[in-house]
C-alpha positions in Angstrom: 116.1 -2.5 -9.9 117.6 -4.8 -7.2 115.3 -7.2 -5.4 115.4 -5.2 -2.1 114.4 -2.0 -3.9 111.6 -3.8 -5.6 110.3 -5.1 -2.3 110.4 -1.7 -0.6 108.8 0.1 -3.5 105.1 0.9 -2.8 102.3 0.2 -5.2 102.3 2.3 -8.4 100.6 5.6 -8.0 97.7 6.3 -10.3 99.6 9.1 -12.0 102.2 6.6 -13.2 99.7 4.1 -14.6 99.0 4.4 -18.3 97.1 1.8 -20.5 99.2 0.9 -23.5 99.0 -1.6 -26.3 102.3 -3.3 -25.3 104.9 -3.2 -22.6 107.5 -1.2 -24.6 105.0 1.5 -25.4 103.9 1.7 -21.8 107.5 2.1 -20.5 108.3 4.8 -23.1 105.1 6.7 -22.3 105.7 6.4 -18.5 109.3 7.7 -18.8 108.1 10.6 -21.0 105.3 11.5 -18.6 107.6 11.4 -15.6 110.1 13.6 -17.4 107.4 16.2 -18.3 106.1 16.0 -14.7 109.5 16.7 -13.2 110.1 19.6 -15.5 106.8 21.2 -14.6 107.3 20.6 -10.9 110.7 22.2 -10.9 109.2 25.4 -12.1 107.0 25.4 -9.0 109.6 24.1 -6.5 112.1 26.8 -7.5 109.9 29.1 -5.3 110.9 27.0 -2.3 114.6 26.6 -3.3 113.9 22.9 -4.1 114.0 20.6 -7.0 112.9 17.1 -7.9 114.5 14.5 -10.1 113.4 11.1 -11.3 115.3 8.4 -9.4 115.7 5.3 -11.5 112.2 5.5 -12.8 110.8 4.2 -9.5 111.0 7.1 -7.0 111.5 10.8 -7.0 114.4 12.6 -5.3 113.5 15.9 -3.7 116.4 18.2 -2.7 117.0 21.7 -1.6 119.6 24.0 -3.2 121.7 23.6 0.0 121.9 19.8 -0.3 119.2 18.3 1.8 117.7 15.2 0.0 114.8 13.0 0.5 113.5 10.1 -1.6 109.7 9.7 -2.1 107.7 7.0 -3.7 105.2 9.2 -5.5 103.9 12.7 -6.0 101.4 12.3 -3.3 104.3 12.6 -0.8 106.0 15.6 -2.6 104.5 18.5 -0.7 105.2 16.9 2.7 108.8 16.2 1.7 109.3 19.8 0.5 108.0 21.1 3.8 110.3 18.7 5.8 113.5 19.6 4.0 112.8 23.3 3.3 111.2 24.2 6.6 108.4 26.0 4.7 104.9 24.9 4.0 104.5 25.0 0.2 101.5 26.5 -1.4 101.4 25.5 -5.1 98.6 28.0 -5.7 100.3 31.0 -4.2 100.7 34.1 -6.3 104.4 33.7 -6.6 104.1 30.1 -7.9 101.3 31.0 -10.3 103.4 33.8 -11.7 106.3 31.4 -12.2 104.0 29.0 -14.1 102.7 31.9 -16.3 106.3 33.0 -17.1 107.5 29.5 -18.0 
């Protein structure tokens, strides 16, 4: 990460913090958790024609199927970003989303 990106990055979100015995184990566990989180979120976000990807292990990139893109610092910002770029207020507990989760 360049110095400027490091300065602009916010504090680590609690979901990204894992206690580990050593730094290498912590980094591996963090990457694995982020990957699983992104996979699960994409099942949900498909209902809103959106997807999320990990962006260099420090941010998340939220995009629509039509190409609108927004970078967010943590998952706390996800739902607001989805609403801004999709134009629809997401409801992660809607029947459509819950059905997608069950099917996946």
